[in-house]
N, C-alpha and C positions, 0 to 999 in steps of 0.2 A: 475510506471512500475512494472509489476509482478516481484517479488523478484528473482524467479528462472531464468527468462529470463535475468534480469539485471546481476545477478551473472555469468550466462553463457557468456554474452557478455564481461564482465570484464575479465573472465578467457581467452577468446579468444584473448583479447588484450595482455595479459601477455605472451602467448605462440606463438603469431604471430611474424614472422620475421620482423625486423625493416628495413625500406627502407629510403634512403636519397632522392630518386626520387619518388614523388607521382604518376607520370604516370606509372612507373614500378610497384609500389605497387598495384594500382587498376587493372592494366593489369594482374598481377599475380593472384589476387583474382578472377577476371572474368574468366580467363582461367582455374583456379583451379575448379571453380564451374562447368564449362563445362566438364572438364575431369572426375570429380566425377559423374556427371549425366550420362556420357557415361558408366562409370563402373556399375552404377545401371542398365542401359539398357542391358549391356552385361551379367550381372548375371541373369536378367529376361529371356533373350534369351536362355541361357544355361539351366536354370531351365525348361522352357517350351519346347523348340525345341530339346534339347539334352537329356532331361529327367535326367539331372544331377543337383540335388538340390543345388542351390546357395543362398538359402534364408538367410543364415548368412552373405553372402557377400552383399546382397541387404541391409540388416539392417546396416551393417558397413558403406557402401558407402552412405547411406542416412545420417548417422551421419556426415560423412566427408563433404557432400554437405551442411548440416546445418552449419558446421563450417565456410565454405566459405561465406555463406549467412551472418553470424554474422560478418565476417571480412569486407564484403562490407558495412554492416550497420555501423560498427565502422568507416570505412574510411569516410563515408558521415555524421557521427555523427547523425545517425538515431537510434531510439529505435526499436528493433526487435518486441516488443509488438505492437507498432504503425503500423508497416508493416502488422502484422497478423490481427489487428483490421480493418485496411483500406481494406484489401483483403476480410475479412469476410463481411463487409458492402457492398462492391461491389457485392459479390456473392449473398447476401440476396436480393438485388435489382434486380439483373439480373435473378435470379432463384427463385423468391418468391413462385412459385407454383411447383417447381421441375425442374430438370435439362433439360429434353427434352420435356417439355409440349409445346403446341401451344402458351400458354400465356407467356412463358418466354421472358424476355426482351433482351436476347442475339441474336444478328443479325448475329453471326458467322463472323463478320468483323474483320480483323486484323488491329491494329493501327500501322502505320509506324511512329515510334518515331523520325525518321530522317527527315521527311517532315517538312518544315517550316509552321508554323500556321499563 
């Protein structure tokens, strides 16, 4: 694992709240990521729609979102580098000739992860 990402995940473990209930823990991290992503969106809206630059808020909230991503990876004992690499490989296959070309493999279909396979 990339040493920087490994160290970041270890740091996140040290500063994360300790929970006795694993369901409450993963719920907290999942809701946290949602809240921070909403903060990113709010800062972008204010920057664009209200002409009130919130770019420092965007940057800060992206960092907070990344912290929750690391917390979720730690919960499931996943390496953040693996998540990044798997996503990179998926995108390379899907968009080998560019994001919106006729030849891209993306069908714009949403996967419903709740459906039984």
